[in-house]
C-alpha positions as a printed Julia matrix, in Angstrom:
411×3 Matrix{Float64}:
 163.56  163.34  36.49
 163.91  163.1   40.03
 162.84  159.92  41.77
 161.01  161.58  44.71
 159.44  164.7   45.41
 161.63  167.49  46.99
 160.54  168.94  50.37
 158.61  171.97  49.53
 159.49  174.07  52.66
 163.36  173.14  52.07
 163.08  173.57  48.22
 161.44  177.05  49.32
 163.84  177.79  51.98
 166.86  177.11  50.18
 165.88  178.4   46.79
 164.93  182.03  48.3
 168.44  181.89  50.24
 166.68  181.57  53.68
 168.79  178.73  55.21
 170.49  179.5   58.26
 172.28  175.86  57.8
 170.84  174.77  61.14
 170.77  171.18  60.25
 167.2   170.65  61.79
 165.74  169.52  58.37
 168.51  166.78  58.3
 167.94  165.47  61.81
 164.2   164.96  61.58
 164.18  163.32  57.81
 165.08  160.32  58.81
 168.29  160.14  56.56
 166.63  161.88  53.57
 168.38  164.88  53.72
 172.3   165.51  54.56
 173.94  168.98  55.58
 176.48  169.73  53.05
 178.94  172.64  52.01
 177.21  174.63  49.04
 179.53  177.63  47.99
 180.9   180.15  48.77
 181.03  177.91  52.04
 178.11  177.57  53.98
 176.34  174.49  55.52
 173.13  173.5   53.68
 170.8   170.38  53.32
 170.54  168.11  50.26
 167.78  166.05  49.8
 168.55  162.36  48.75
 165.5   160.37  49.4
 161.44  161.01  49.79
 160.5   162.2   53.41
 157.49  161.04  55.19
 154.55  163.74  55.53
 155.14  163.89  59.24
 158.85  164.99  58.95
 157.85  167.71  56.35
 155.29  169.14  58.88
 157.95  169.02  61.58
 160.34  171.02  58.96
 157.66  173.29  57.95
 156.57  174.18  61.4
 160.71  174.83  62.88
 162.73  175.44  60.38
 164.19  178.93  60.95
 164.18  179.87  57.32
 160.44  179.3   57.12
 159.05  180.55  60.21
 161.24  182.7   63.18
 159.54  181.63  66.8
 157.55  184.22  68.37
 159.04  185.84  71.51
 158.05  184.42  75.11
 156.21  186.72  77.76
 158.43  188.08  80.37
 158.79  191.02  82.7
 159.98  193.46  80.0
 160.43  193.46  76.39
 162.21  195.93  73.89
 161.76  195.92  70.19
 165.72  195.77  69.66
 166.41  193.49  72.69
 163.59  191.11  73.0
 162.24  189.88  76.29
 163.76  190.01  79.61
 163.75  189.41  83.43
 167.0   190.78  84.02
 169.44  192.87  82.52
 173.29  192.92  83.46
 176.6   193.05  82.71
 178.88  189.98  84.52
 181.77  187.48  84.0
 182.71  184.41  84.89
 184.55  184.21  88.2
 186.83  181.66  87.23
 189.44  183.5   85.52
 190.47  180.75  82.96
 187.13  180.86  81.53
 186.57  184.53  81.29
 190.01  184.76  79.74
 189.3   181.68  77.1
 185.76  183.08  76.59
 184.74  185.68  73.58
 183.82  188.03  76.35
 183.31  187.51  79.9
 182.94  183.7   79.49
 179.32  183.57  81.03
 177.91  181.38  78.95
 180.6   178.95  79.4
 180.6   179.34  82.59
 176.86  178.71  82.92
 176.82  175.61  80.98
 179.67  174.18  82.91
 178.03  175.12  86.32
 174.64  173.23  84.54
 176.64  170.11  84.36
 178.62  170.62  87.64
 175.28  171.1   89.76
 173.41  168.21  88.02
 170.88  170.34  86.5
 171.93  168.86  83.14
 173.55  165.66  82.15
 174.76  166.78  78.53
 175.36  170.17  76.92
 174.95  170.23  73.31
 177.44  172.79  71.84
 180.1   173.57  68.72
 183.69  173.37  68.73
 186.75  173.64  66.43
 186.65  170.3   64.57
 190.1   168.74  65.23
 190.11  167.54  61.42
 189.63  170.76  59.8
 190.33  173.5   62.33
 188.57  176.42  60.88
 185.26  174.84  60.77
 183.14  173.21  63.07
 181.85  170.3   64.58
 178.85  169.58  66.96
 179.9   167.56  70.31
 177.78  166.21  73.25
 179.93  167.41  76.19
 179.24  165.45  80.0
 181.87  167.51  81.92
 182.62  170.79  82.4
 185.87  170.59  81.32
 185.0   169.41  77.94
 182.58  172.74  77.75
 185.29  174.85  78.85
 187.69  173.21  76.33
 185.1   174.35  73.51
 184.91  178.11  74.89
 185.28  180.83  71.99
 183.41  181.97  69.16
 183.31  180.23  66.05
 182.82  182.32  62.99
 181.85  180.15  60.45
 178.89  177.58  59.38
 177.83  175.19  61.93
 174.68  172.75  62.45
 173.99  171.87  65.79
 170.55  170.86  65.23
 171.95  168.23  62.81
 171.7   165.37  65.46
 168.89  166.89  67.88
 166.54  164.04  67.1
 168.8   161.25  67.86
 170.11  163.49  71.08
 166.29  163.65  72.53
 165.75  160.17  71.73
 168.72  159.72  74.26
 166.72  161.43  77.05
 168.06  162.65  80.21
 168.34  166.31  81.25
 169.95  168.89  78.17
 171.2   172.23  77.91
 171.94  173.58  74.29
 174.01  176.11  73.24
 173.5   177.74  69.84
 173.17  180.91  67.16
 169.71  182.91  67.87
 168.41  180.63  64.78
 169.05  177.62  66.18
 167.63  178.45  69.74
 164.25  179.46  67.94
 164.39  176.41  65.83
 164.75  174.49  68.82
 162.13  176.14  70.84
 159.62  175.87  67.3
 160.67  172.14  67.3
 159.14  171.88  71.19
 155.34  172.76  69.62
 155.34  169.6   67.77
 157.6   167.51  69.39
 157.24  166.82  73.44
 160.55  165.63  73.88
 162.16  168.72  74.07
 160.43  170.5   76.88
 160.81  167.23  78.4
 164.64  166.66  78.25
 166.19  170.35  77.35
 165.95  171.95  80.5
 168.37  175.35  79.25
 168.62  177.15  76.38
 171.53  179.42  76.0
 172.34  181.59  73.04
 174.54  184.65  71.93
 173.88  187.84  70.01
 174.84  187.0   66.43
 176.07  189.42  63.6
 175.88  186.7   61.17
 177.46  183.45  59.9
 180.15  184.29  57.42
 181.27  182.09  54.78
 184.44  179.5   54.5
 185.62  181.45  51.21
 185.84  184.73  53.89
 187.66  182.7   56.41
 190.23  181.73  53.77
 190.85  185.34  53.09
 191.81  185.72  56.74
 194.21  183.1   56.42
 195.68  184.29  52.97
 196.03  187.88  54.65
 197.83  186.02  57.76
 200.32  184.25  55.13
 198.98  181.18  56.12
 198.15  178.1   53.71
 194.88  176.64  55.2
 196.42  172.93  55.0
 199.4   174.06  57.55
 196.71  174.99  59.91
 196.89  172.52  63.07
 194.34  174.93  65.15
 192.32  178.13  64.72
 190.61  180.31  67.13
 188.74  183.35  65.92
 188.4   184.95  69.18
 189.29  184.4   72.54
 192.52  184.44  75.3
 191.45  187.89  76.15
 188.66  190.25  75.2
 188.06  190.45  72.19
 191.06  188.52  71.48
 192.95  187.77  68.49
 192.4   185.33  65.66
 195.33  182.87  65.61
 196.2   180.24  63.36
 198.7   177.51  65.17
 200.69  175.67  62.21
 202.23  172.43  61.74
 205.84  173.86  62.67
 204.71  175.25  65.88
 204.69  178.83  64.49
 201.51  181.12  65.14
 199.64  183.62  63.05
 197.97  185.97  64.58
 195.32  188.81  63.77
 193.01  191.44  65.65
 189.3   191.22  65.74
 188.85  194.42  64.52
 190.7   193.41  61.14
 189.24  189.53  61.1
 185.87  190.27  61.79
 185.85  193.8   60.67
 188.03  193.76  57.58
 187.03  190.14  56.47
 184.37  188.01  57.98
 181.59  190.49  58.19
 181.63  191.58  54.14
 180.4   188.05  53.86
 177.42  186.52  55.79
 174.58  184.6   54.66
 171.59  186.41  53.23
 169.5   184.98  56.07
 171.3   186.41  58.58
 170.6   189.96  56.71
 167.0   189.4   57.64
 167.11  188.14  60.76
 164.42  189.65  63.24
 166.22  187.81  66.31
 169.45  187.86  66.27
 169.82  188.65  69.96
 168.3   185.25  70.96
 165.21  186.16  72.01
 164.03  182.91  72.21
 166.41  181.49  74.62
 166.48  180.97  78.31
 169.54  183.34  78.85
 171.2   185.25  76.0
 174.68  186.86  76.35
 176.82  189.46  74.21
 179.67  191.25  74.01
 178.99  194.36  76.42
 181.39  196.53  74.42
 182.74  199.79  76.11
 181.64  202.29  73.34
 180.86  205.93  73.81
 178.46  208.63  72.42
 179.42  207.34  69.15
 178.16  204.25  69.36
 180.77  202.76  68.34
 182.94  199.97  70.31
 186.3   200.13  71.12
 188.01  197.2   70.63
 191.19  197.43  72.51
 192.11  194.55  74.82
 190.69  194.58  78.33
 189.42  192.21  80.68
 186.1   190.07  79.15
 182.85  191.5   80.01
 179.53  190.02  79.01
 175.92  191.22  78.33
 173.63  189.09  80.11
 169.85  188.74  79.72
 167.43  186.32  81.43
 164.82  186.04  79.01
 162.37  182.96  80.97
 161.55  182.61  84.2
 163.59  179.5   84.11
 166.15  181.36  82.89
 166.51  183.67  85.63
 165.8   181.29  88.4
 169.08  179.25  86.73
 170.77  182.69  86.53
 170.08  183.97  90.17
 171.61  180.06  91.47
 174.48  180.56  89.4
 175.39  184.16  90.87
 174.44  182.75  94.56
 176.96  180.01  93.99
 180.03  182.18  93.02
 179.76  181.22  89.34
 179.52  184.56  87.65
 179.64  188.2   88.92
 176.49  190.91  87.4
 175.66  193.77  87.79
 172.24  195.54  86.72
 172.32  197.22  83.61
 169.32  199.97  82.17
 168.23  198.3   78.81
 168.83  201.72  77.24
 172.56  201.34  77.6
 172.61  198.41  75.01
 172.1   200.75  72.14
 175.91  201.95  72.87
 176.98  198.11  73.2
 175.77  196.84  70.25
 174.8   199.56  67.67
 175.13  197.14  64.86
 172.13  195.12  66.05
 170.13  197.65  66.76
 170.57  199.07  63.26
 169.79  195.56  61.63
 166.69  195.14  63.9
 165.18  198.93  62.66
 165.87  197.92  59.01
 164.15  194.61  58.74
 160.94  195.63  57.63
 162.57  197.8   54.8
 164.83  194.81  53.83
 161.14  192.61  53.72
 159.28  194.84  51.57
 161.94  194.86  49.17
 161.64  190.99  49.03
 158.29  191.15  48.86
 158.23  193.68  45.81
 160.29  191.3   43.99
 158.09  188.14  44.41
 161.2   186.49  47.09
 159.92  184.61  49.89
 160.91  185.46  53.62
 160.03  183.63  56.76
 157.11  184.22  59.08
 158.1   186.34  61.87
 155.1   187.35  63.95
 155.36  188.35  67.58
 159.0   189.75  67.09
 158.1   193.69  67.36
 159.59  194.2   63.7
 157.06  197.1   63.32
 157.6   198.59  66.42
 161.82  198.57  65.76
 160.8   199.92  62.4
 159.36  202.96  63.89
 162.69  203.62  65.64
 164.56  204.12  61.78
 164.48  207.74  60.3
 162.18  208.0   56.85
 165.72  208.53  55.2
 167.19  205.57  56.56
 164.24  203.29  55.59
 164.1   204.23  51.9
 167.78  204.09  51.45
 167.68  200.45  52.74
 164.62  199.37  50.93
 166.0   200.89  47.59
 169.26  199.01  48.45
 167.68  195.59  49.24
 165.52  195.93  46.25
 168.43  196.4   43.87
 170.49  193.77  45.7
 167.35  191.55  45.49
 166.94  191.89  41.46
 170.43  191.55  40.81
 171.16  188.37  43.05
 171.85  184.97  41.53
 169.68  182.84  43.67
 170.78  179.36  44.77
 169.85  176.48  42.39
 166.46  174.82  44.28
 167.17  171.15  45.4
């Protein structure tokens, strides 16, 4: 029998397969919870001691597997694309940043500029783990060069909030870069911890198609003909747009795979369940969110040939718009206005997921499975854009998977 009572929130979230792996619960639990890797390779909490009532209340209020924070008020709002002050396409004017970034390098350029201008003194972000090149580690960078060195997407689990309590305790002015669920959790944390608003001056997010498992990454390496133990460096994208997955080996050889094959052929097939019901995969809670501004067409399917990087840029809060305007004025990035309806052609997968969330949630409810609270995120409005046939197919498909899916063992 356990010597301590498990956290009700963490038990429900992990048991319901709703964990995003953000690490917030570990950070606020005074060491009672640690983040570990769970099959098939996702970051998950493991409780090892009793937690206080205060910590439990914080977890319940901010865990993105329990609640997704509502979108802020802005000049405009779209059921798919969220709140916005400005919608544009752009790119970093530093050609090196544009080349290294996953799209146009805008997030990297903005974060580096935040340090260079004195807007913040630290940037919390994720980069490749030197000890495990395909994995991620959370870093706190204090120079633009360190931020730029971490540029590029990292398509595997990360827990950027795992040390947020300690980071906030250090004071100062902070910029945070994370997945939409990470930013949602941080924004929700601000409602119960005043240090967030006092110290986090900029929240940056990117559109997220889901977090693949470590097992899926292993399949990429196997297809490349690479042994994991021989890899000394691994990039999922970058060095062009969209850029290739590249594994650098101990002998100096480099194995590469196109983005279309790595993401489309392997990684996208094994994303964590929480991502499939995400009502805010576009970073609506951030100050500024960016994405690939794919060149598509009437078919709505992106073209993946190598081009100069181009980012979709959305300022979502007055704070974000003020910072973005300053970055434009100071020649950090270039940007051109974009009609919000054009995003449908750039990000068709995101549009489809958002309009089908209601059907997926209905399937969970019908099988007595939990899901996060997600008020104020236009789930119903997005669902009205789906055809009845589309909704029914998705509901019954989700129902079947919900009935047959093996649940993760509770804590």
